[in-house]
N, C-alpha and C positions, 0 to 999 in steps of 0.2 A: 736132423739137428746135427748128425755126426760130419757130414761132409763139409760145412762151412768151418766147423772147428778144426778139422784136418787141415784145411787151407790156412787158416790163421796160424796154426802152429808151424806148418811147413815153411811158409814164407816169412815168419817172425813179424807178423803184422801187429802193430799196436792198436788196441781198442780204446775208444773214449766214449764218454757219456752213455748212450744207450747200449753201446757194445758190452758194457760191464753187466747190464741187465741180462743180455744173452748169455753171458759167461756164467752168472749167477744162477739163471734158471737151468742152465746145461749141467751145473754142478749138483742139482738137485732133481735131474730128469730121471725117468723111470728106466731108461735104458743104460746099463753099466758102461758101454763104450763111451758114451757122450759125457758121463760123470768123470771117467778116467781122463779124457782129453781136457775137460775143463780144469780138473785138477792139475794137470800138467801145465796148462796155461797160467794158472794162478802162481804156481811155483816159479815159472819163468818170470812173470811180472814182479814178484817179490825179489828175485835175484837181480832184476834190472833196476830195483829201487823205485818202482812206480808207486804213485799215490792210489791206494786202494780204498780210500775213504767212502767213495760212492758204492763200491761193492759191498763193503761191510755194512753200510746202512741199509742197502736193499735187502741183503740177506737177513739182517736182524728183523726188519719190518715184515718180510713175507712169512718168516717163521713165526713171528708174534702174532700176525693176523691169521695164522693157520691156513695160508694159501698154498704152501709147499710143505712136504712131509719133513718132520724133525728127524726121524730115523735116518734119513739120507744125509742130512748135515752131521749127525753123530757118526756115520760111517766115515766121513771125511776126517772128523776128529780123531777117530780110532786108528787111523792109518799111522804107520811108523814116520811120522814127519820130522823134518829138520826143525830146530828151535824157532826159526823165524816164521815157519808155517804154523807151528803151535801157537806162537804169540798171535798171529793173525786170527786163528780160531778163537782163542781166548777173548780177543777184542770184539768179535762178532758176538760171542755169548754175552759179553758185557753190555753190549748195545741192545741185544734181545731182551735181557732182564730189565733194562731201563724201559724198553717199549712196551713189555708185557705189563708193567705197573699200570699203564694208561688203558689197559684193556678191562672190560666188563667180565669177560669169560675167558678163562685160560685155554690155550691150545692143547690139542691132544699131545701126549708124551712130554708135557711141560716138566714134569719131575726129572725126567732123564736129561733135559738141558740144564735144570738147576743144578744137577749133580756135577756138571763140567764148570759151572761158575763159581763153585766154592773150592 
């Protein structure tokens, strides 16, 4: 997962549609280097003013459906982020809280995510 991310960053490639799914999955991937590269790409995309609605929705849904681990997203939120990246994280948490209301069963570590939403 790391090599394609390095290429996307090195050549400043723009991702669209399903590319955001790849970036979102890499952000919550088990290996730290992939998470760091995804974080770096998201920061660049925010700096370029790209529309990250697709990524926000994807992250909120996979976290609410308990497909990917919440602690890895919390790790992203706990980084010393610039204000625009913090705003991005808060928007994902808000979408997550909306999505979780539709679920019968709450995902693991839901209480940790709720603490970031308040």
